[in-house]
Z-matrix of the N, CA and C atoms (Angstrom, degrees):
N
C 1 1.461
C 2 1.526 1 107.45
N 3 1.347 2 116.99 1 130.16
C 4 1.479 3 118.08 2 177.94
C 5 1.524 4 110.24 3 -66.01
N 6 1.336 5 116.22 4 153.38
C 7 1.474 6 118.33 5 174.93
C 8 1.516 7 109.44 6 -66.22
N 9 1.332 8 117.37 7 159.77
C 10 1.478 9 117.56 8 178.04
C 11 1.517 10 111.03 9 -63.22
N 12 1.312 11 115.09 10 146.48
C 13 1.453 12 122.64 11 172.20
C 14 1.527 13 106.01 12 -106.90
N 15 1.310 14 116.77 13 134.29
C 16 1.470 15 120.45 14 179.00
C 17 1.519 16 108.48 15 -103.62
N 18 1.334 17 113.95 16 111.16
C 19 1.464 18 122.15 17 175.58
C 20 1.528 19 106.82 18 -89.74
N 21 1.287 20 116.82 19 135.38
C 22 1.460 21 121.79 20 178.65
C 23 1.517 22 110.08 21 -121.33
N 24 1.313 23 115.38 22 141.30
C 25 1.460 24 121.31 23 177.65
C 26 1.519 25 108.92 24 -140.66
N 27 1.301 26 115.94 25 145.98
C 28 1.454 27 122.89 26 169.04
C 29 1.514 28 105.91 27 -126.35
N 30 1.310 29 115.82 28 115.64
C 31 1.460 30 121.39 29 -178.26
C 32 1.519 31 107.30 30 -126.00
N 33 1.328 32 115.95 31 131.05
C 34 1.464 33 120.33 32 -177.20
C 35 1.519 34 108.53 33 -124.41
N 36 1.340 35 114.51 34 132.38
C 37 1.443 36 122.83 35 -178.64
C 38 1.538 37 109.69 36 -119.94
N 39 1.331 38 117.30 37 151.50
C 40 1.448 39 123.55 38 174.24
C 41 1.531 40 107.30 39 -85.46
N 42 1.323 41 116.13 40 73.34
C 43 1.462 42 121.58 41 -175.55
C 44 1.527 43 107.99 42 -154.95
N 45 1.328 44 116.33 43 153.31
C 46 1.450 45 120.00 44 177.66
C 47 1.534 46 109.33 45 -76.72
N 48 1.319 47 113.50 46 153.64
C 49 1.471 48 121.69 47 -173.78
C 50 1.536 49 111.34 48 -56.91
N 51 1.293 50 119.53 49 -46.29
C 52 1.469 51 121.19 50 -173.24
C 53 1.537 52 109.97 51 -61.10
N 54 1.311 53 117.30 52 -41.47
C 55 1.469 54 120.37 53 -178.27
C 56 1.536 55 111.72 54 -67.98
N 57 1.323 56 115.87 55 -41.27
C 58 1.484 57 119.04 56 178.70
C 59 1.531 58 109.28 57 -68.16
N 60 1.314 59 117.73 58 -42.08
C 61 1.460 60 120.51 59 -179.93
C 62 1.525 61 111.39 60 -60.29
N 63 1.352 62 116.96 61 -42.34
C 64 1.482 63 120.36 62 176.30
C 65 1.521 64 111.05 63 -58.94
N 66 1.325 65 117.31 64 -41.96
C 67 1.463 66 120.23 65 179.88
C 68 1.531 67 110.62 66 -65.09
N 69 1.319 68 116.57 67 -42.81
C 70 1.477 69 119.59 68 -179.89
C 71 1.532 70 111.95 69 -65.59
N 72 1.331 71 116.52 70 -28.22
C 73 1.460 72 120.33 71 -179.85
C 74 1.543 73 112.56 72 -84.69
N 75 1.317 74 117.13 73 -12.18
C 76 1.466 75 120.70 74 -178.70
C 77 1.519 76 111.62 75 -130.74
N 78 1.330 77 116.41 76 64.21
C 79 1.467 78 118.93 77 -176.67
C 80 1.531 79 112.98 78 -63.17
N 81 1.315 80 118.62 79 -19.51
C 82 1.475 81 120.12 80 179.20
C 83 1.527 82 110.80 81 -64.18
N 84 1.331 83 118.01 82 -18.23
C 85 1.473 84 121.51 83 -178.86
C 86 1.523 85 112.35 84 -83.03
N 87 1.346 86 118.70 85 -17.40
C 88 1.461 87 119.66 86 -175.42
C 89 1.528 88 113.98 87 -138.94
N 90 1.310 89 118.59 88 -31.66
C 91 1.456 90 120.10 89 -171.68
C 92 1.523 91 112.64 90 -70.62
N 93 1.331 92 118.82 91 -24.88
C 94 1.453 93 119.83 92 179.64
C 95 1.509 94 114.28 93 -64.06
N 96 1.339 95 116.78 94 -23.15
C 97 1.481 96 119.12 95 178.75
C 98 1.524 97 111.55 96 -94.15
N 99 1.329 98 117.97 97 -0.46
C 100 1.470 99 122.99 98 175.06
C 101 1.508 100 106.25 99 -77.21
N 102 1.311 101 117.96 100 123.90
C 103 1.445 102 124.07 101 -171.59
C 104 1.516 103 116.12 102 -51.42
N 105 1.321 104 119.04 103 -28.45
C 106 1.471 105 121.05 104 -177.47
C 107 1.520 106 112.89 105 -83.35
N 108 1.313 107 117.41 106 -19.85
C 109 1.468 108 120.52 107 -178.85
C 110 1.503 109 108.86 108 -84.92
N 111 1.344 110 115.58 109 112.31
C 112 1.455 111 120.63 110 179.62
C 113 1.506 112 111.44 111 -83.39
N 114 1.344 113 116.51 112 -32.80
C 115 1.469 114 120.61 113 174.73
C 116 1.516 115 109.20 114 -157.83
N 117 1.313 116 114.20 115 149.04
C 118 1.463 117 121.79 116 177.46
C 119 1.538 118 105.31 117 -145.61
N 120 1.320 119 115.25 118 114.69
C 121 1.458 120 120.96 119 -175.68
C 122 1.510 121 109.42 120 -123.19
N 123 1.330 122 116.36 121 123.90
C 124 1.458 123 118.74 122 175.82
C 125 1.521 124 108.09 123 -79.55
N 126 1.306 125 116.46 124 121.85
C 127 1.461 126 122.78 125 -176.96
C 128 1.523 127 112.42 126 -95.74
N 129 1.331 128 117.05 127 -28.41
C 130 1.470 129 121.72 128 -177.56
C 131 1.532 130 107.36 129 -151.80
N 132 1.329 131 117.61 130 131.07
C 133 1.477 132 119.52 131 -178.22
C 134 1.515 133 113.10 132 -76.09
N 135 1.320 134 119.22 133 -14.80
C 136 1.453 135 121.53 134 -177.76
C 137 1.524 136 110.75 135 74.14
N 138 1.316 137 114.79 136 -166.89
C 139 1.475 138 121.01 137 -179.07
C 140 1.528 139 109.43 138 -97.83
N 141 1.308 140 116.67 139 -173.17
C 142 1.481 141 123.30 140 -173.06
C 143 1.513 142 115.94 141 -46.21
N 144 1.331 143 118.49 142 -47.52
C 145 1.480 144 120.12 143 -178.53
C 146 1.515 145 112.08 144 -84.68
N 147 1.326 146 117.35 145 -1.46
C 148 1.476 147 121.59 146 -179.77
C 149 1.512 148 113.04 147 101.50
N 150 1.324 149 118.15 148 -14.53
C 151 1.455 150 120.05 149 -179.41
C 152 1.534 151 109.30 150 -56.17
N 153 1.309 152 115.70 151 134.19
C 154 1.456 153 120.88 152 -176.20
C 155 1.516 154 114.29 153 91.56
N 156 1.336 155 115.89 154 -10.41
C 157 1.483 156 120.48 155 176.69
C 158 1.531 157 107.64 156 -56.96
N 159 1.316 158 116.17 157 136.60
C 160 1.467 159 119.54 158 -175.11
C 161 1.520 160 109.82 159 -136.18
N 162 1.323 161 115.61 160 138.87
C 163 1.454 162 123.89 161 -178.88
C 164 1.537 163 109.81 162 -130.88
N 165 1.303 164 116.45 163 148.66
C 166 1.455 165 122.53 164 167.86
C 167 1.558 166 105.24 165 -109.86
N 168 1.307 167 116.14 166 125.19
C 169 1.443 168 122.69 167 -175.06
C 170 1.523 169 110.67 168 -123.36
N 171 1.314 170 116.91 169 134.58
C 172 1.459 171 122.30 170 171.77
C 173 1.515 172 107.31 171 -119.14
N 174 1.322 173 115.89 172 124.65
C 175 1.466 174 122.26 173 -177.24
C 176 1.540 175 109.18 174 -121.53
N 177 1.311 176 114.83 175 134.35
C 178 1.451 177 121.99 176 173.90
C 179 1.542 178 105.46 177 -100.40
N 180 1.306 179 115.98 178 118.57
C 181 1.448 180 120.68 179 -175.03
C 182 1.532 181 111.37 180 -75.82
N 183 1.320 182 116.67 181 175.01
C 184 1.454 183 122.06 182 173.48
C 185 1.524 184 108.37 183 -63.50
N 186 1.342 185 115.49 184 -47.40
C 187 1.466 186 120.24 185 170.87
C 188 1.529 187 106.90 186 -69.87
N 189 1.323 188 118.41 187 153.72
C 190 1.477 189 118.62 188 -172.12
C 191 1.526 190 114.55 189 -79.25
N 192 1.335 191 116.09 190 72.80
C 193 1.458 192 120.78 191 170.99
C 194 1.507 193 108.78 192 -145.72
N 195 1.332 194 115.78 193 158.50
C 196 1.453 195 123.50 194 -177.80
C 197 1.518 196 109.72 195 -123.96
N 198 1.328 197 117.40 196 136.53
C 199 1.449 198 122.43 197 177.36
C 200 1.525 199 109.96 198 -124.46
N 201 1.326 200 116.17 199 142.58
C 202 1.482 201 121.00 200 177.13
C 203 1.520 202 107.93 201 -125.96
N 204 1.334 203 115.36 202 136.06
C 205 1.457 204 120.72 203 176.78
C 206 1.497 205 110.00 204 -151.81
N 207 1.315 206 115.46 205 164.11
C 208 1.458 207 121.70 206 174.09
C 209 1.516 208 108.80 207 -107.00
N 210 1.336 209 115.24 208 140.41
C 211 1.459 210 123.07 209 177.14
C 212 1.522 211 108.36 210 -117.57
N 213 1.325 212 115.95 211 135.80
C 214 1.485 213 121.14 212 177.38
C 215 1.516 214 107.56 213 -127.52
N 216 1.334 215 115.19 214 126.84
C 217 1.464 216 120.89 215 177.64
C 218 1.520 217 109.17 216 -74.34
N 219 1.345 218 117.07 217 119.41
C 220 1.445 219 121.05 218 -177.75
C 221 1.531 220 112.46 219 -110.58
N 222 1.333 221 117.01 220 -13.20
C 223 1.454 222 121.15 221 176.57
C 224 1.518 223 108.95 222 -147.89
N 225 1.334 224 115.84 223 132.46
C 226 1.468 225 121.35 224 -178.25
C 227 1.529 226 109.38 225 -133.93
N 228 1.328 227 117.55 226 55.99
C 229 1.460 228 120.05 227 176.81
C 230 1.529 229 109.30 228 -74.85
N 231 1.314 230 116.46 229 168.18
C 232 1.456 231 118.99 230 -174.38
C 233 1.535 232 113.49 231 -62.26
N 234 1.336 233 117.59 232 -32.35
C 235 1.451 234 120.94 233 -177.85
C 236 1.545 235 112.72 234 -120.46
N 237 1.345 236 115.32 235 14.14
C 238 1.469 237 118.22 236 -177.55
C 239 1.534 238 109.45 237 -150.07
N 240 1.316 239 115.74 238 130.28
C 241 1.453 240 122.46 239 174.37
C 242 1.531 241 107.36 240 -122.77
N 243 1.318 242 116.14 241 136.82
C 244 1.478 243 119.41 242 178.30
C 245 1.509 244 108.94 243 -132.67
N 246 1.316 245 115.00 244 128.39
C 247 1.454 246 123.96 245 -178.93
C 248 1.513 247 109.64 246 -118.12
N 249 1.344 248 117.69 247 142.16
C 250 1.451 249 122.43 248 171.03
C 251 1.516 250 108.49 249 -107.89
N 252 1.331 251 115.78 250 139.25
C 253 1.463 252 121.08 251 -177.28
C 254 1.521 253 109.66 252 -120.67
N 255 1.346 254 114.89 253 144.46
C 256 1.453 255 119.96 254 170.13
C 257 1.530 256 108.41 255 -148.98
N 258 1.294 257 115.35 256 149.08
C 259 1.454 258 123.25 257 -175.56
C 260 1.497 259 108.09 258 134.79
N 261 1.335 260 118.30 259 -133.04
C 262 1.455 261 121.59 260 177.68
C 263 1.528 262 111.95 261 -65.83
N 264 1.325 263 115.71 262 -20.25
C 265 1.452 264 122.62 263 171.81
C 266 1.519 265 108.35 264 -127.69
N 267 1.330 266 116.58 265 131.38
C 268 1.479 267 122.31 266 178.96
C 269 1.520 268 106.66 267 -118.68
N 270 1.332 269 116.42 268 130.86
C 271 1.452 270 118.62 269 176.67
C 272 1.506 271 112.58 270 163.02
N 273 1.328 272 114.41 271 -158.04
C 274 1.466 273 122.64 272 -175.31
C 275 1.533 274 108.55 273 -136.37
N 276 1.316 275 114.73 274 136.49
C 277 1.475 276 122.23 275 174.02
C 278 1.522 277 107.92 276 -115.49
N 279 1.330 278 115.87 277 127.88
C 280 1.462 279 121.08 278 177.44
C 281 1.524 280 108.63 279 -121.58
N 282 1.322 281 114.63 280 126.92
C 283 1.486 282 121.97 281 178.16
C 284 1.509 283 108.68 282 -113.88
N 285 1.296 284 116.10 283 117.20
C 286 1.473 285 122.88 284 175.56
C 287 1.512 286 106.78 285 -103.23
N 288 1.345 287 116.36 286 126.01
C 289 1.472 288 121.40 287 -177.83
C 290 1.534 289 109.27 288 -106.24
N 291 1.321 290 115.88 289 129.25
C 292 1.451 291 121.48 290 178.12
C 293 1.526 292 107.51 291 -127.75
N 294 1.339 293 115.29 292 137.64
C 295 1.461 294 118.20 293 -174.91
C 296 1.524 295 110.95 294 -126.44
N 297 1.317 296 114.16 295 145.42
C 298 1.452 297 124.14 296 168.89
C 299 1.525 298 104.05 297 -131.97
N 300 1.324 299 119.75 298 164.59
C 301 1.444 300 119.55 299 -177.24
C 302 1.524 301 113.58 300 -51.27
N 303 1.306 302 115.63 301 122.36
C 304 1.464 303 122.42 302 175.87
C 305 1.531 304 115.75 303 79.67
N 306 1.328 305 118.52 304 3.55
C 307 1.456 306 119.58 305 -179.09
C 308 1.510 307 111.30 306 -151.92
N 309 1.327 308 114.24 307 150.41
C 310 1.479 309 120.36 308 177.61
C 311 1.528 310 107.30 309 -135.28
N 312 1.354 311 114.99 310 131.98
C 313 1.452 312 121.27 311 178.05
C 314 1.530 313 108.08 312 -104.99
N 315 1.306 314 115.51 313 144.40
C 316 1.452 315 123.53 314 174.07
C 317 1.528 316 107.04 315 -114.35
N 318 1.316 317 115.84 316 117.52
C 319 1.454 318 122.24 317 174.80
C 320 1.535 319 105.29 318 -100.50
N 321 1.317 320 116.00 319 107.21
C 322 1.464 321 120.91 320 -173.49
C 323 1.523 322 110.24 321 -108.34
N 324 1.322 323 114.80 322 136.42
C 325 1.457 324 121.99 323 174.33
C 326 1.529 325 106.88 324 -128.47
N 327 1.337 326 116.11 325 122.21
C 328 1.458 327 121.95 326 -174.43
C 329 1.532 328 105.49 327 -124.46
N 330 1.327 329 115.90 328 97.26
C 331 1.454 330 121.80 329 179.87
C 332 1.497 331 108.05 330 -95.90
N 333 1.334 332 116.62 331 109.61
C 334 1.453 333 120.59 332 -167.05
C 335 1.536 334 110.39 333 -145.56
N 336 1.326 335 113.99 334 154.81
C 337 1.447 336 119.46 335 172.31
C 338 1.519 337 108.39 336 -133.65
N 339 1.327 338 116.59 337 143.83
C 340 1.450 339 120.79 338 179.10
C 341 1.541 340 109.86 339 -77.82
N 342 1.338 341 116.63 340 146.95
C 343 1.460 342 119.36 341 178.43
C 344 1.538 343 113.82 342 -112.66
N 345 1.344 344 120.77 343 -20.80
C 346 1.467 345 117.28 344 178.43
C 347 1.528 346 111.27 345 -59.69
N 348 1.314 347 116.44 346 137.84
C 349 1.459 348 120.91 347 -175.99
C 350 1.528 349 111.82 348 -56.21
N 351 1.341 350 115.97 349 -43.83
C 352 1.488 351 119.10 350 -177.48
C 353 1.528 352 111.04 351 -60.29
N 354 1.319 353 115.49 352 -38.12
C 355 1.478 354 120.30 353 -178.13
C 356 1.521 355 110.78 354 -72.12
N 357 1.324 356 116.46 355 -39.90
C 358 1.472 357 120.52 356 178.50
C 359 1.523 358 110.38 357 -64.27
N 360 1.345 359 117.16 358 -38.84
C 361 1.466 360 120.80 359 179.47
C 362 1.531 361 111.31 360 -67.70
N 363 1.323 362 117.04 361 -37.89
C 364 1.463 363 120.73 362 -178.49
C 365 1.525 364 113.45 363 -83.03
N 366 1.328 365 117.49 364 -17.44
C 367 1.463 366 122.96 365 -172.17
C 368 1.541 367 113.19 366 -49.61
N 369 1.316 368 119.94 367 -47.19
C 370 1.486 369 118.33 368 -177.01
C 371 1.528 370 114.32 369 -58.10
N 372 1.327 371 117.81 370 -33.31
C 373 1.463 372 119.94 371 -178.98
C 374 1.525 373 113.70 372 -103.08
N 375 1.318 374 117.35 373 -26.87
C 376 1.470 375 120.89 374 -174.38
C 377 1.542 376 112.33 375 -100.30
N 378 1.317 377 118.54 376 0.63
C 379 1.468 378 120.55 377 -177.05
C 380 1.540 379 111.94 378 -49.87
N 381 1.349 380 120.55 379 -46.32
C 382 1.474 381 119.06 380 -179.73
C 383 1.535 382 112.30 381 -58.58
N 384 1.332 383 117.31 382 -36.58
C 385 1.471 384 118.70 383 177.57
C 386 1.517 385 112.31 384 -68.85
N 387 1.342 386 117.10 385 -40.99
C 388 1.453 387 120.11 386 177.40
C 389 1.538 388 111.15 387 -62.59
N 390 1.359 389 116.56 388 -40.33
C 391 1.444 390 121.05 389 179.77
C 392 1.535 391 110.47 390 -65.00
N 393 1.327 392 118.30 391 -46.85
C 394 1.471 393 121.40 392 179.07
C 395 1.537 394 110.53 393 -62.06
N 396 1.322 395 115.28 394 -38.16
C 397 1.454 396 120.69 395 178.37
C 398 1.521 397 110.30 396 -62.49
N 399 1.319 398 116.51 397 -47.64
C 400 1.473 399 120.75 398 178.05
C 401 1.522 400 110.70 399 -58.24
N 402 1.330 401 115.77 400 -46.21
C 403 1.468 402 120.14 401 -177.47
C 404 1.533 403 110.77 402 -60.12
N 405 1.305 404 117.72 403 -43.08
C 406 1.478 405 120.74 404 179.74
C 407 1.522 406 111.69 405 -66.47
N 408 1.318 407 117.01 406 -40.55
C 409 1.481 408 119.91 407 175.67
C 410 1.515 409 110.28 408 -60.41
N 411 1.330 410 117.64 409 -41.96
C 412 1.472 411 120.82 410 179.96
C 413 1.540 412 111.50 411 -67.11
N 414 1.316 413 117.38 412 -40.70
C 415 1.474 414 120.10 413 176.93
C 416 1.555 415 110.09 414 -58.76
N 417 1.305 416 115.25 415 -47.49
C 418 1.456 417 119.61 416 -179.97
C 419 1.523 418 111.39 417 -65.25
N 420 1.326 419 116.82 418 -37.40
C 421 1.486 420 119.68 419 178.19
C 422 1.511 421 112.18 420 -65.66
N 423 1.344 422 117.42 421 -40.56
C 424 1.457 423 121.04 422 177.31
C 425 1.523 424 110.80 423 -61.27
N 426 1.335 425 115.92 424 -44.97
C 427 1.470 426 120.01 425 179.17
C 428 1.524 427 110.35 426 -63.53
N 429 1.325 428 117.78 427 -40.34
C 430 1.445 429 121.58 428 179.75
C 431 1.534 430 110.67 429 -64.75
N 432 1.333 431 117.83 430 -43.36
C 433 1.461 432 119.46 431 179.32
C 434 1.527 433 110.47 432 -64.06
N 435 1.333 434 117.94 433 -40.66
C 436 1.471 435 120.27 434 177.87
C 437 1.531 436 109.98 435 -62.23
N 438 1.331 437 118.47 436 -41.79
C 439 1.453 438 121.39 437 175.81
C 440 1.513 439 111.96 438 -61.18
N 441 1.334 440 116.36 439 -45.37
C 442 1.467 441 121.21 440 179.59
C 443 1.531 442 111.02 441 -58.29
N 444 1.330 443 115.63 442 -42.62
C 445 1.471 444 120.61 443 -178.89
C 446 1.536 445 111.74 444 -78.95
N 447 1.329 446 116.81 445 -15.07
C 448 1.455 447 120.45 446 -178.53
C 449 1.526 448 111.85 447 70.74
N 450 1.342 449 115.89 448 37.48
C 451 1.459 450 121.74 449 -177.23
C 452 1.516 451 109.21 450 -128.85
N 453 1.324 452 116.30 451 167.47
C 454 1.451 453 121.39 452 177.55
C 455 1.523 454 110.78 453 -80.37
N 456 1.315 455 115.58 454 140.63
C 457 1.446 456 122.03 455 169.02
C 458 1.512 457 106.08 456 -90.12
N 459 1.337 458 117.26 457 111.11
C 460 1.469 459 121.85 458 -172.23
C 461 1.534 460 113.04 459 -88.25
N 462 1.344 461 115.88 460 -28.69
C 463 1.468 462 119.20 461 -178.30
C 464 1.517 463 107.78 462 -158.77
N 465 1.332 464 115.80 463 143.24
C 466 1.462 465 121.10 464 175.19
C 467 1.525 466 107.52 465 -148.18
N 468 1.309 467 115.65 466 102.64
C 469 1.464 468 122.10 467 178.31
C 470 1.533 469 107.77 468 -116.24
N 471 1.290 470 118.01 469 127.38
C 472 1.449 471 123.61 470 179.54
C 473 1.513 472 110.20 471 -127.38
N 474 1.321 473 116.76 472 154.53
C 475 1.447 474 120.28 473 178.45
C 476 1.519 475 110.82 474 175.56
N 477 1.299 476 115.85 475 -171.50
C 478 1.457 477 122.88 476 -179.48
C 479 1.523 478 108.02 477 -118.96
N 480 1.309 479 115.97 478 134.80
C 481 1.444 480 121.32 479 174.86
C 482 1.521 481 108.38 480 -65.26
N 483 1.297 482 117.55 481 148.08
C 484 1.458 483 120.57 482 176.65
C 485 1.510 484 111.39 483 -79.91
N 486 1.317 485 116.02 484 7.10
C 487 1.469 486 119.77 485 177.73
C 488 1.504 487 108.21 486 -118.93
N 489 1.307 488 116.28 487 146.08
C 490 1.448 489 120.86 488 175.10
C 491 1.515 490 109.40 489 -71.98
N 492 1.321 491 116.74 490 167.39
C 493 1.456 492 121.94 491 -179.66
C 494 1.510 493 113.29 492 -61.61
N 495 1.361 494 118.59 493 -20.55
C 496 1.465 495 120.52 494 179.58
C 497 1.527 496 112.33 495 -92.26
N 498 1.348 497 116.54 496 7.42
C 499 1.469 498 120.56 497 177.35
C 500 1.501 499 112.88 498 91.74
N 501 1.327 500 118.88 499 -12.26
C 502 1.467 501 120.76 500 179.29
C 503 1.519 502 109.08 501 -81.12
N 504 1.334 503 117.14 502 153.64
C 505 1.469 504 119.13 503 177.58
C 506 1.511 505 110.12 504 -57.31
N 507 1.306 506 115.15 505 139.69
C 508 1.466 507 120.75 506 -179.24
C 509 1.512 508 111.15 507 -98.79
N 510 1.310 509 116.34 508 173.75
C 511 1.457 510 118.49 509 177.61
C 512 1.529 511 110.14 510 -70.05
N 513 1.308 512 117.62 511 156.79
C 514 1.462 513 120.41 512 -178.71
C 515 1.526 514 111.96 513 -65.77
């Protein structure tokens, strides 16, 4: 199994924190119309703050492959959301929300490893393609969320941390 890869994104929207946080907590309201999401099914509503909320998501990448995983909300603090994933992707997504007047930034860290056998076998040579694919899907998702909210997308930076998900230095 390849070590986790940590994808990092900073996305900033011209929107107040509460509105963006609500959208991030209810992807069924907007993600289904995002071209890469083939299906999004809420499996469990969770408790009052959303903790325990669970979704099954199938995404068709820019490259011609499809991945399905389940996401469970494990932390729903006012400025931090943390999801655990298992399925074709295993890992943790952490969203840190920072606000200034009229804008909210999302600092996202997605430490994940692929589980399909074909992907694990190709990982050593195809990792750069998988990373670029992820980055493009995230750029399109950020633009789609801004359109859904009817707000400006002020910044969208995506990339891979130079450290693996376990904190050890990752491959270049």
